[in-house]
N, C-alpha and C positions, 0 to 999 in steps of 0.2 A: 503494502499499500505505499500510495508517495503520497509524502507531508511534505508543505510550506515551513522555510527555517523563518520566522519569526521574531523580530525584535522586541524584546524584554528591558526595560530599563536599558542597561548599559550590557545585556546579555546577550544571547540567545536563545531559540526554545522551540519546540514541536506542540500544537496541542493533539494532545490522546482523546479519541473519539469516545464518546460512554460506555457502546458495547464493548470496547476494547476493556475498560477499566473495573467495566463489570466482570468481564471475564478472570481477569487478573485480582482480583480482591486486591488493590492500594488498596492503604489508608491512604492517613495523612501525611506521612513518610515516604520513602521508600531508599536503597540503596544503590548506590547510580556506581558503575565498575565499564571501567575502557579494560578491554581483551584485545589484543592481536587486532587492533584497529576498530575493533567494534563496540559499541558503548549496550552495557547489559544493566537492564532494572528488573531489581525484586522485588518483593516484596519482604517489607522491616518485617524483624519478628520480635514482638517482646522480650527482651531475656531477663525480667522478671517474670513470666508468666511459664508455666508449667502445666503441658502439652500430657495427657496420661486418658485413662480410658474412660475413666471417675468428668469430664473436658470434652467430648465431643457433642457432650449438647450446649457448649459455645463455642467449638470452628464453625466456622464459612464451609462452604461444602464441596467449594476447591478440596481442601483438605483433607479432607471426610472422605476423599474419594480417592486420591495420592494416597489415603490410609489405606484402606480396602484395597487397592490392587495391590497392596503389598504380602498384605495377609492371605493367608489359604482359605478355603470356606471352612470349614472343617475348626479353626481358630475366630476364625468369625460369630463362629454359632455359638464353639462352646463360651465364647466371652460375652454373647447376650443372652443365655441363661442364667433367668433371675438379677438380669440389668434395669435401669426403673426406667419408666415407662421414655419419658425426655433420650435417654440414650438409645433405646430402639427407633426412635421414631426416628431421631439424626442419621443414623443407621438407613436401614430401613427407606426414608425421600432421594437417597443417593446411589440407590441398586433401579435395578432397570427393570422393569413387571415379571418376569421370568424368575428372573434372580431373586428378587425382592421375596416372593412367594413359597419361592424354594425353603428356603434361607426359614422364615415365620413357621413354617410347618412343619421345618427339626428342632427350631427352638423350642416351639411348642410342645413337641411329642417327645425332648428328652426336658422339659424344666417338667413335666407330669407324671416322668419314669425314674431311674434310680441310675446311680453309680456305674452299674455292668452296662444296660443302656448303654452309654454314653462312651463306655471304655468299649466298648464292642463295637458300636459306629464310626468310631476315629479310628480303631484298626482299619475299619475294614476302608475307609476314607486315604489310608496310608496307602494301602494295595490298591486300590486304583492308580491314584495321584501316580505310583510304580511305574500302575500297564501306560499313561498316559507318554511318561518318561520315555519307554522303551518306543513307543508312537512314534513322537517326534524326530529319534535319533536315526 
């Protein structure tokens, strides 16, 4: 996307369209860096903010989506067992509809089951994931 470089006082700048800002969830400040002749803009992370499972409802959707991509489905299911409603809602709203229904069903089943069911399901999923890895090779 081409952008005009504009004068801003004694400096130069560009306007970043609202649609792009919504996608990257910039706050009031950004981290600006120059790397290999490129200007890189990153969202600032508050160093005082503690991230963890309990803080999921406070996170923006992009961060939640990135986290979801880094964990296995079974780990996500296990973590959601007996989680509070706000945490579950934050995760579910960031899943595609088929994945959301699949995960909700598994969470419900395991919340109403016992530890034996959880161990069996986890082991079976690990074996399924191993088969998928073999197929990809």
